Backbone and ligand atoms as CSV (ligand in chain L), in Angstrom:
chain,resi,resn,atom,element,x,y,z
A,1,MET,N,N,0.836,-1.211,0.000
A,1,MET,CA,C,0.000,0.000,0.000
A,1,MET,C,C,0.866,1.255,0.000
A,2,PRO,N,N,0.592,2.203,-0.885
A,2,PRO,CA,C,1.373,3.439,-0.906
A,2,PRO,C,C,1.104,4.284,0.345
A,3,ASP,N,N,2.141,4.961,0.796
A,3,ASP,CA,C,2.042,5.868,1.943
A,3,ASP,C,C,2.249,7.296,1.451
A,4,PRO,N,N,1.849,8.272,2.277
A,4,PRO,CA,C,2.135,9.663,1.897
A,4,PRO,C,C,3.644,9.881,1.793
A,5,LEU,N,N,4.081,10.551,0.739
A,5,LEU,CA,C,5.502,10.870,0.587
A,5,LEU,C,C,5.864,11.998,1.544
A,6,PRO,N,N,7.108,11.991,2.044
A,6,PRO,CA,C,7.541,13.090,2.919
A,6,PRO,C,C,7.568,14.438,2.197
A,7,SER,N,N,7.714,14.432,0.874
A,7,SER,CA,C,7.595,15.674,0.108
A,7,SER,C,C,7.052,15.301,-1.268
A,8,ARG,N,N,6.572,16.302,-2.001
A,8,ARG,CA,C,5.991,16.033,-3.315
A,8,ARG,C,C,7.042,15.560,-4.310
A,9,CYS,N,N,6.630,14.633,-5.186
A,9,CYS,CA,C,7.520,14.174,-6.260
A,9,CYS,C,C,7.857,15.351,-7.173
A,10,ARG,N,N,9.137,15.499,-7.522
A,10,ARG,CA,C,9.554,16.634,-8.361
A,10,ARG,C,C,9.278,16.396,-9.838
A,11,VAL,N,N,8.976,15.144,-10.188
A,11,VAL,CA,C,8.710,14.843,-11.596
A,11,VAL,C,C,7.242,15.082,-11.930
A,12,CYS,N,N,6.343,14.498,-11.122
A,12,CYS,CA,C,4.918,14.544,-11.487
A,12,CYS,C,C,4.057,15.227,-10.428
A,13,GLY,N,N,4.653,15.590,-9.287
A,13,GLY,CA,C,3.841,16.213,-8.241
A,13,GLY,C,C,3.080,15.220,-7.379
A,14,GLY,N,N,3.337,13.927,-7.592
A,14,GLY,CA,C,2.652,12.886,-6.826
A,14,GLY,C,C,2.891,13.021,-5.324
A,15,GLU,N,N,1.920,12.539,-4.545
A,15,GLU,CA,C,2.005,12.698,-3.088
A,15,GLU,C,C,2.065,11.385,-2.336
A,16,VAL,N,N,1.967,10.258,-3.046
A,16,VAL,CA,C,2.063,8.964,-2.376
A,16,VAL,C,C,3.145,8.124,-3.025
A,17,GLY,N,N,3.682,7.189,-2.225
A,17,GLY,CA,C,4.754,6.364,-2.756
A,17,GLY,C,C,5.052,5.200,-1.842
A,18,GLU,N,N,6.128,4.515,-2.150
A,18,GLU,CA,C,6.540,3.375,-1.341
A,18,GLU,C,C,7.990,3.532,-0.939
A,19,ARG,N,N,8.287,3.005,0.246
A,19,ARG,CA,C,9.631,3.110,0.774
A,19,ARG,C,C,10.327,1.770,0.633
A,20,HIS,N,N,11.513,1.796,0.057
A,20,HIS,CA,C,12.366,0.609,-0.011
A,20,HIS,C,C,13.665,0.964,0.675
A,21,ASP,N,N,13.998,0.227,1.723
A,21,ASP,CA,C,15.131,0.580,2.577
A,21,ASP,C,C,14.970,2.043,3.003
A,22,ASP,N,N,15.907,2.899,2.621
A,22,ASP,CA,C,15.812,4.292,3.061
A,22,ASP,C,C,15.316,5.222,1.967
A,23,THR,N,N,14.847,4.632,0.869
A,23,THR,CA,C,14.536,5.455,-0.289
A,23,THR,C,C,13.049,5.402,-0.616
A,24,TRP,N,N,12.475,6.561,-0.894
A,24,TRP,CA,C,11.073,6.636,-1.303
A,24,TRP,C,C,10.977,6.670,-2.824
A,25,PHE,N,N,9.949,5.975,-3.334
A,25,PHE,CA,C,9.670,6.019,-4.769
A,25,PHE,C,C,8.239,6.495,-4.982
A,26,CYS,N,N,8.058,7.388,-5.941
A,26,CYS,CA,C,6.733,7.923,-6.255
A,26,CYS,C,C,5.849,6.810,-6.822
A,27,ALA,N,N,4.631,6.710,-6.304
A,27,ALA,CA,C,3.724,5.659,-6.777
A,27,ALA,C,C,3.138,5.985,-8.147
A,28,ARG,N,N,3.167,7.265,-8.514
A,28,ARG,CA,C,2.565,7.637,-9.801
A,28,ARG,C,C,3.534,7.462,-10.959
A,29,CYS,N,N,4.740,7.985,-10.847
A,29,CYS,CA,C,5.653,7.965,-11.994
A,29,CYS,C,C,6.837,7.036,-11.782
A,30,GLY,N,N,7.029,6.548,-10.569
A,30,GLY,CA,C,8.103,5.579,-10.336
A,30,GLY,C,C,9.466,6.188,-10.060
A,31,TRP,N,N,9.582,7.526,-10.091
A,31,TRP,CA,C,10.880,8.156,-9.833
A,31,TRP,C,C,11.224,8.120,-8.352
A,32,ARG,N,N,12.534,8.140,-8.093
A,32,ARG,CA,C,12.988,8.208,-6.714
A,32,ARG,C,C,12.731,9.604,-6.176
A,33,LEU,N,N,12.198,9.659,-4.956
A,33,LEU,CA,C,11.842,10.960,-4.382
A,33,LEU,C,C,13.069,11.864,-4.270
A,34,GLY,N,N,12.925,13.102,-4.708
A,34,GLY,CA,C,14.029,14.055,-4.663
A,34,GLY,C,C,14.742,14.150,-5.999
A,35,ASP,N,N,14.714,13.055,-6.772
A,35,ASP,CA,C,15.325,13.106,-8.097
A,35,ASP,C,C,14.434,13.920,-9.025
A,36,ALA,N,N,15.059,14.556,-9.987
A,36,ALA,CA,C,14.298,15.271,-11.001
A,36,ALA,C,C,15.063,15.159,-12.307
A,37,PRO,N,N,14.351,15.223,-13.401
A,37,PRO,CA,C,15.053,15.160,-14.687
A,37,PRO,C,C,16.033,16.314,-14.806
A,38,ASP,N,N,17.111,16.084,-15.508
A,38,ASP,CA,C,18.097,17.108,-15.802
A,38,ASP,C,C,17.398,18.342,-16.382
A,39,ALA,N,N,17.727,19.505,-15.848
A,39,ALA,CA,C,17.067,20.737,-16.303
A,39,ALA,C,C,17.336,21.014,-17.783
A,40,ASP,N,N,18.430,20.417,-18.320
A,40,ASP,CA,C,18.757,20.620,-19.736
A,40,ASP,C,C,17.830,19.829,-20.654
A,41,ILE,N,N,17.161,18.836,-20.095
A,41,ILE,CA,C,16.328,17.967,-20.932
A,41,ILE,C,C,14.954,18.598,-21.114
A,42,PRO,N,N,14.587,18.875,-22.349
A,42,PRO,CA,C,13.249,19.417,-22.562
A,42,PRO,C,C,12.211,18.351,-22.206
A,43,PRO,N,N,11.071,18.750,-21.673
A,43,PRO,CA,C,10.066,17.756,-21.290
A,43,PRO,C,C,9.683,16.891,-22.490
A,44,PRO,N,N,9.560,15.600,-22.262
A,44,PRO,CA,C,9.226,14.716,-23.387
A,44,PRO,C,C,7.810,14.983,-23.888
A,45,ARG,N,N,7.594,14.694,-25.144
A,45,ARG,CA,C,6.276,14.856,-25.735
A,45,ARG,C,C,5.508,13.551,-25.565
A,46,ILE,N,N,4.367,13.625,-24.898
A,46,ILE,CA,C,3.522,12.448,-24.699
A,46,ILE,C,C,2.213,12.686,-25.434
A,47,ASP,N,N,1.999,11.995,-26.504
A,47,ASP,CA,C,0.746,12.123,-27.243
A,47,ASP,C,C,-0.276,11.146,-26.688
A,48,VAL,N,N,-1.462,11.657,-26.419
A,48,VAL,CA,C,-2.527,10.764,-25.964
A,48,VAL,C,C,-3.795,10.973,-26.799
A,49,VAL,N,N,-4.515,9.875,-26.965
A,49,VAL,CA,C,-5.885,9.978,-27.462
A,49,VAL,C,C,-6.768,10.017,-26.225
A,50,TYR,N,N,-7.644,11.012,-26.158
A,50,TYR,CA,C,-8.495,11.137,-24.970
A,50,TYR,C,C,-9.948,10.829,-25.310
A,51,TYR,N,N,-10.665,10.380,-24.282
A,51,TYR,CA,C,-12.098,10.071,-24.388
A,51,TYR,C,C,-12.801,10.908,-23.334
A,52,LEU,N,N,-13.502,11.914,-23.819
A,52,LEU,CA,C,-14.045,12.929,-22.939
A,52,LEU,C,C,-15.568,12.878,-23.011
A,53,ARG,N,N,-16.203,12.646,-21.872
A,53,ARG,CA,C,-17.663,12.510,-21.885
A,53,ARG,C,C,-18.358,13.837,-21.587
A,54,TYR,N,N,-19.381,14.126,-22.378
A,54,TYR,CA,C,-20.306,15.218,-22.057
A,54,TYR,C,C,-21.703,14.652,-22.240
A,55,ARG,N,N,-22.467,14.556,-21.142
A,55,ARG,CA,C,-23.773,13.889,-21.149
A,55,ARG,C,C,-23.610,12.483,-21.720
A,56,ASP,N,N,-24.349,12.134,-22.793
A,56,ASP,CA,C,-24.239,10.759,-23.296
A,56,ASP,C,C,-23.380,10.676,-24.557
A,57,ARG,N,N,-22.531,11.681,-24.709
A,57,ARG,CA,C,-21.657,11.680,-25.882
A,57,ARG,C,C,-20.207,11.667,-25.430
A,58,VAL,N,N,-19.339,11.224,-26.324
A,58,VAL,CA,C,-17.926,11.214,-25.987
A,58,VAL,C,C,-17.115,11.784,-27.148
A,59,LYS,N,N,-16.173,12.636,-26.806
A,59,LYS,CA,C,-15.289,13.219,-27.814
A,59,LYS,C,C,-14.005,12.417,-27.837
A,60,ILE,N,N,-13.636,11.976,-29.028
A,60,ILE,CA,C,-12.364,11.280,-29.193
A,60,ILE,C,C,-11.417,12.242,-29.895
A,61,GLY,N,N,-10.401,12.662,-29.173
A,61,GLY,CA,C,-9.456,13.618,-29.735
A,61,GLY,C,C,-8.043,13.253,-29.325
A,62,THR,N,N,-7.081,14.052,-29.775
A,62,THR,CA,C,-5.696,13.777,-29.404
A,62,THR,C,C,-5.002,15.073,-29.038
A,63,SER,N,N,-4.008,14.969,-28.166
A,63,SER,CA,C,-3.260,16.150,-27.763
A,63,SER,C,C,-1.914,15.740,-27.188
A,64,ALA,N,N,-0.938,16.633,-27.327
A,64,ALA,CA,C,0.354,16.433,-26.679
A,64,ALA,C,C,0.427,17.261,-25.397
A,65,SER,N,N,-0.587,18.078,-25.150
A,65,SER,CA,C,-0.656,18.812,-23.871
A,65,SER,C,C,-2.089,18.721,-23.362
A,66,PRO,N,N,-2.457,17.531,-22.890
A,66,PRO,CA,C,-3.868,17.271,-22.561
A,66,PRO,C,C,-4.425,18.144,-21.446
A,67,ARG,N,N,-3.587,18.577,-20.488
A,67,ARG,CA,C,-4.131,19.402,-19.416
A,67,ARG,C,C,-4.709,20.698,-19.973
A,68,ARG,N,N,-3.940,21.328,-20.857
A,68,ARG,CA,C,-4.384,22.580,-21.453
A,68,ARG,C,C,-5.569,22.336,-22.397
A,69,ARG,N,N,-5.457,21.280,-23.203
A,69,ARG,CA,C,-6.502,20.977,-24.178
A,69,ARG,C,C,-7.841,20.709,-23.489
A,70,LEU,N,N,-7.803,19.853,-22.471
A,70,LEU,CA,C,-9.048,19.453,-21.810
A,70,LEU,C,C,-9.698,20.624,-21.079
A,71,ALA,N,N,-8.867,21.548,-20.590
A,71,ALA,CA,C,-9.408,22.716,-19.890
A,71,ALA,C,C,-10.230,23.582,-20.841
A,72,ALA,N,N,-9.977,23.441,-22.146
A,72,ALA,CA,C,-10.641,24.291,-23.132
A,72,ALA,C,C,-11.896,23.644,-23.718
A,73,ILE,N,N,-12.188,22.416,-23.315
A,73,ILE,CA,C,-13.354,21.715,-23.872
A,73,ILE,C,C,-14.374,21.477,-22.766
A,74,MET,N,N,-15.616,21.867,-23.011
A,74,MET,CA,C,-16.650,21.613,-22.008
A,74,MET,C,C,-16.892,20.114,-21.917
A,75,HIS,N,N,-16.819,19.572,-20.700
A,75,HIS,CA,C,-17.055,18.134,-20.540
A,75,HIS,C,C,-17.460,17.831,-19.102
A,76,ASP,N,N,-18.041,16.648,-18.914
A,76,ASP,CA,C,-18.419,16.205,-17.572
A,76,ASP,C,C,-17.313,15.385,-16.931
A,77,GLU,N,N,-16.588,14.618,-17.756
A,77,GLU,CA,C,-15.696,13.610,-17.181
A,77,GLU,C,C,-14.682,13.139,-18.226
A,78,LEU,N,N,-13.437,12.999,-17.795
A,78,LEU,CA,C,-12.434,12.347,-18.632
A,78,LEU,C,C,-12.543,10.845,-18.390
A,79,LEU,N,N,-12.891,10.102,-19.425
A,79,LEU,CA,C,-13.116,8.663,-19.244
A,79,LEU,C,C,-11.821,7.865,-19.339
A,80,ALA,N,N,-10.981,8.211,-20.308
A,80,ALA,CA,C,-9.772,7.400,-20.507
A,80,ALA,C,C,-8.763,8.125,-21.379
A,81,PHE,N,N,-7.506,7.712,-21.225
A,81,PHE,CA,C,-6.419,8.081,-22.135
A,81,PHE,C,C,-5.927,6.804,-22.794
A,82,GLU,N,N,-5.375,6.971,-23.981
A,82,GLU,CA,C,-4.731,5.871,-24.681
A,82,GLU,C,C,-3.493,6.461,-25.330
A,83,PRO,N,N,-2.328,5.816,-25.181
A,83,PRO,CA,C,-1.135,6.400,-25.803
A,83,PRO,C,C,-1.279,6.369,-27.318
A,84,GLY,N,N,-1.139,7.519,-27.961
A,84,GLY,CA,C,-1.248,7.560,-29.419
A,84,GLY,C,C,-1.458,8.973,-29.909
A,85,ASP,N,N,-1.219,9.158,-31.213
A,85,ASP,CA,C,-1.319,10.490,-31.801
A,85,ASP,C,C,-2.416,10.519,-32.866
A,86,ARG,N,N,-2.305,11.463,-33.807
A,86,ARG,CA,C,-3.306,11.649,-34.867
A,86,ARG,C,C,-3.675,10.358,-35.589
A,87,ARG,N,N,-2.668,9.509,-35.787
A,87,ARG,CA,C,-2.922,8.287,-36.551
A,87,ARG,C,C,-3.903,7.384,-35.814
A,88,LEU,N,N,-3.656,7.191,-34.512
A,88,LEU,CA,C,-4.556,6.359,-33.707
A,88,LEU,C,C,-5.932,7.041,-33.594
A,89,GLU,N,N,-5.925,8.358,-33.455
A,89,GLU,CA,C,-7.191,9.087,-33.374
A,89,GLU,C,C,-8.037,8.819,-34.627
A,90,ARG,N,N,-7.406,8.912,-35.800
A,90,ARG,CA,C,-8.122,8.652,-37.058
A,90,ARG,C,C,-8.656,7.231,-37.097
A,91,GLU,N,N,-7.806,6.282,-36.649
A,91,GLU,CA,C,-8.229,4.879,-36.597
A,91,GLU,C,C,-9.487,4.714,-35.740
A,92,ARG,N,N,-9.472,5.350,-34.566
A,92,ARG,CA,C,-10.627,5.225,-33.666
A,92,ARG,C,C,-11.865,5.890,-34.274
A,93,HIS,N,N,-11.673,7.028,-34.940
A,93,HIS,CA,C,-12.816,7.690,-35.585
A,93,HIS,C,C,-13.445,6.777,-36.629
A,94,GLN,N,N,-12.597,6.039,-37.359
A,94,GLN,CA,C,-13.125,5.114,-38.373
A,94,GLN,C,C,-13.792,3.919,-37.716
A,95,GLN,N,N,-13.113,3.396,-36.692
A,95,GLN,CA,C,-13.611,2.209,-35.992
A,95,GLN,C,C,-15.031,2.436,-35.448
A,96,PHE,N,N,-15.298,3.655,-34.953
A,96,PHE,CA,C,-16.594,3.924,-34.320
A,96,PHE,C,C,-17.464,4.844,-35.177
A,97,ALA,N,N,-17.223,4.832,-36.496
A,97,ALA,CA,C,-17.921,5.734,-37.421
A,97,ALA,C,C,-19.443,5.606,-37.323
A,98,ASP,N,N,-19.943,4.411,-37.042
A,98,ASP,CA,C,-21.404,4.199,-36.925
A,98,ASP,C,C,-22.009,5.025,-35.803
A,99,LEU,N,N,-21.188,5.356,-34.803
A,99,LEU,CA,C,-21.700,6.058,-33.619
A,99,LEU,C,C,-21.442,7.559,-33.689
A,100,ARG,N,N,-20.899,7.991,-34.814
A,100,ARG,CA,C,-20.495,9.395,-34.930
A,100,ARG,C,C,-21.708,10.313,-34.979
A,101,GLU,N,N,-21.675,11.373,-34.165
A,101,GLU,CA,C,-22.772,12.338,-34.164
A,101,GLU,C,C,-22.396,13.588,-34.933
A,102,GLY,N,N,-21.126,13.788,-35.138
A,102,GLY,CA,C,-20.654,14.983,-35.825
A,102,GLY,C,C,-19.332,15.398,-35.245
A,103,GLY,N,N,-18.439,15.892,-36.099
A,103,GLY,CA,C,-17.112,16.282,-35.624
A,103,GLY,C,C,-16.424,15.120,-34.938
A,104,GLU,N,N,-15.920,15.388,-33.733
A,104,GLU,CA,C,-15.206,14.340,-32.997
A,104,GLU,C,C,-16.090,13.719,-31.923
A,105,TRP,N,N,-17.401,13.956,-32.022
A,105,TRP,CA,C,-18.327,13.486,-30.975
A,105,TRP,C,C,-19.032,12.215,-31.404
A,106,PHE,N,N,-19.101,11.266,-30.452
A,106,PHE,CA,C,-19.695,9.955,-30.713
A,106,PHE,C,C,-20.682,9.625,-29.597
A,107,THR,N,N,-21.674,8.788,-29.924
A,107,THR,CA,C,-22.605,8.333,-28.895
A,107,THR,C,C,-21.906,7.299,-28.018
A,108,LEU,N,N,-22.014,7.510,-26.714
A,108,LEU,CA,C,-21.339,6.597,-25.786
A,108,LEU,C,C,-22.209,5.359,-25.577
A,109,THR,N,N,-21.985,4.344,-26.384
A,109,THR,CA,C,-22.773,3.114,-26.297
A,109,THR,C,C,-22.016,2.005,-27.038
A,110,GLY,N,N,-22.533,0.799,-26.923
A,110,GLY,CA,C,-22.061,-0.326,-27.731
A,110,GLY,C,C,-20.565,-0.555,-27.665
A,111,LEU,N,N,-19.974,-0.735,-28.859
A,111,LEU,CA,C,-18.560,-1.094,-28.928
A,111,LEU,C,C,-17.649,0.003,-28.386
A,112,LEU,N,N,-18.077,1.259,-28.529
A,112,LEU,CA,C,-17.259,2.351,-28.003
A,112,LEU,C,C,-17.222,2.295,-26.472
A,113,ALA,N,N,-18.376,2.047,-25.853
A,113,ALA,CA,C,-18.421,1.924,-24.392
A,113,ALA,C,C,-17.553,0.753,-23.932
A,114,THR,N,N,-17.602,-0.341,-24.676
A,114,THR,CA,C,-16.788,-1.515,-24.348
A,114,THR,C,C,-15.298,-1.192,-24.471
A,115,HIS,N,N,-14.945,-0.484,-25.548
A,115,HIS,CA,C,-13.553,-0.098,-25.764
A,115,HIS,C,C,-13.040,0.765,-24.603
A,116,ILE,N,N,-13.850,1.734,-24.187
A,116,ILE,CA,C,-13.437,2.629,-23.109
A,116,ILE,C,C,-13.321,1.867,-21.785
A,117,ASP,N,N,-14.282,0.967,-21.521
A,117,ASP,CA,C,-14.185,0.133,-20.308
A,117,ASP,C,C,-12.879,-0.652,-20.309
A,118,GLY,N,N,-12.534,-1.198,-21.474
A,118,GLY,CA,C,-11.291,-1.974,-21.612
A,118,GLY,C,C,-10.072,-1.120,-21.290
A,119,LEU,N,N,-10.055,0.111,-21.807
A,119,LEU,CA,C,-8.924,1.013,-21.540
A,119,LEU,C,C,-8.825,1.313,-20.051
A,120,ARG,N,N,-9.986,1.540,-19.422
A,120,ARG,CA,C,-9.975,1.879,-17.998
A,120,ARG,C,C,-9.462,0.722,-17.160
A,121,THR,N,N,-9.777,-0.497,-17.590
A,121,THR,CA,C,-9.290,-1.673,-16.875
A,121,THR,C,C,-7.790,-1.846,-17.101
A,122,ARG,N,N,-7.387,-1.694,-18.368
A,122,ARG,CA,C,-6.009,-2.002,-18.747
A,122,ARG,C,C,-5.057,-0.886,-18.326
A,123,ILE,N,N,-5.467,0.362,-18.490
A,123,ILE,CA,C,-4.559,1.499,-18.313
A,123,ILE,C,C,-4.792,2.208,-16.991
A,124,GLY,N,N,-5.998,2.133,-16.459
A,124,GLY,CA,C,-6.279,2.717,-15.153
A,124,GLY,C,C,-6.665,4.183,-15.225
A,125,GLU,N,N,-6.653,4.820,-14.077
A,125,GLU,CA,C,-7.067,6.224,-13.965
A,125,GLU,C,C,-6.218,7.059,-14.920
A,126,PRO,N,N,-6.857,7.866,-15.785
A,126,PRO,CA,C,-6.124,8.511,-16.874
A,126,PRO,C,C,-4.950,9.386,-16.441
A,127,TRP,N,N,-5.149,10.231,-15.419
A,127,TRP,CA,C,-4.034,11.132,-15.057
A,127,TRP,C,C,-2.897,10.382,-14.377
A,128,ALA,N,N,-3.221,9.317,-13.651
A,128,ALA,CA,C,-2.165,8.495,-13.058
A,128,ALA,C,C,-1.368,7.817,-14.173
A,129,ALA,N,N,-2.076,7.351,-15.201
A,129,ALA,CA,C,-1.404,6.719,-16.342
A,129,ALA,C,C,-0.515,7.733,-17.057
A,130,TYR,N,N,-1.027,8.945,-17.220
A,130,TYR,CA,C,-0.265,9.993,-17.898
A,130,TYR,C,C,1.048,10.274,-17.149
A,131,ASP,N,N,0.967,10.377,-15.825
A,131,ASP,CA,C,2.173,10.626,-15.035
A,131,ASP,C,C,3.151,9.464,-15.134
A,132,ARG,N,N,2.615,8.250,-15.212
A,132,ARG,CA,C,3.463,7.065,-15.376
A,132,ARG,C,C,4.224,7.153,-16.709
A,133,TRP,N,N,3.506,7.497,-17.789
A,133,TRP,CA,C,4.144,7.607,-19.104
A,133,TRP,C,C,5.173,8.728,-19.107
A,134,LEU,N,N,4.847,9.827,-18.422
A,134,LEU,CA,C,5.776,10.951,-18.334
A,134,LEU,C,C,7.053,10.521,-17.603
A,135,GLY,N,N,6.887,9.810,-16.473
A,135,GLY,CA,C,8.040,9.329,-15.722
A,135,GLY,C,C,8.904,8.395,-16.548
A,136,GLU,N,N,8.247,7.503,-17.312
A,136,GLU,CA,C,8.999,6.561,-18.152
A,136,GLU,C,C,9.754,7.303,-19.248
A,137,ALA,N,N,9.094,8.286,-19.855
A,137,ALA,CA,C,9.737,9.031,-20.944
A,137,ALA,C,C,10.921,9.835,-20.416
A,138,PHE,N,N,10.782,10.444,-19.257
A,138,PHE,CA,C,11.892,11.184,-18.644
A,138,PHE,C,C,13.046,10.233,-18.352
A,139,ARG,N,N,12.714,9.025,-17.893
A,139,ARG,CA,C,13.771,8.057,-17.583
A,139,ARG,C,C,14.530,7.662,-18.838
A,140,ARG,N,N,13.766,7.458,-19.946
A,140,ARG,CA,C,14.421,7.102,-21.211
A,140,ARG,C,C,15.345,8.218,-21.657
A,141,LEU,N,N,14.889,9.480,-21.504
A,141,LEU,CA,C,15.701,10.616,-21.939
A,141,LEU,C,C,16.928,10.798,-21.049
A,142,SER,N,N,16.792,10.413,-19.782
A,142,SER,CA,C,17.858,10.686,-18.831
A,142,SER,C,C,18.941,9.617,-18.851
A,143,SER,N,N,18.633,8.466,-19.406
A,143,SER,CA,C,19.632,7.366,-19.328
A,143,SER,C,C,20.560,7.382,-20.530
L,1,ZN,ZN,ZN,6.159,11.132,-9.490
């Protein structure tokens, strides 16, 4: 079980983690507490396809800065993230074309609902997953 970290993670801002011997590790991104990516390293680009619910509809879109993007779209709930860019977004738009209501909005039902449930099971809470991907990408850049 994760415990509260003695201080916030410098990579993702996470507040819970696990202690191994004398070292704390962030439960969200996996970085060692106190460590931070080299300031010379530009933040990695993480492209996600997002599933954003408004009433009984869902918008399937993509962004490399989802926090800013999602703040600009009226919605009730972020249902899921999936790692991917424009190409995956186009694939999903085609896959669920029968449910398309217009633009990037689809009716939340049937195979689309099943797909989103699957993502939530496999990938978990979207922002926790995003921080995990960010931590992994920073680690790849730093090694
Ligand atoms: Zn972290």
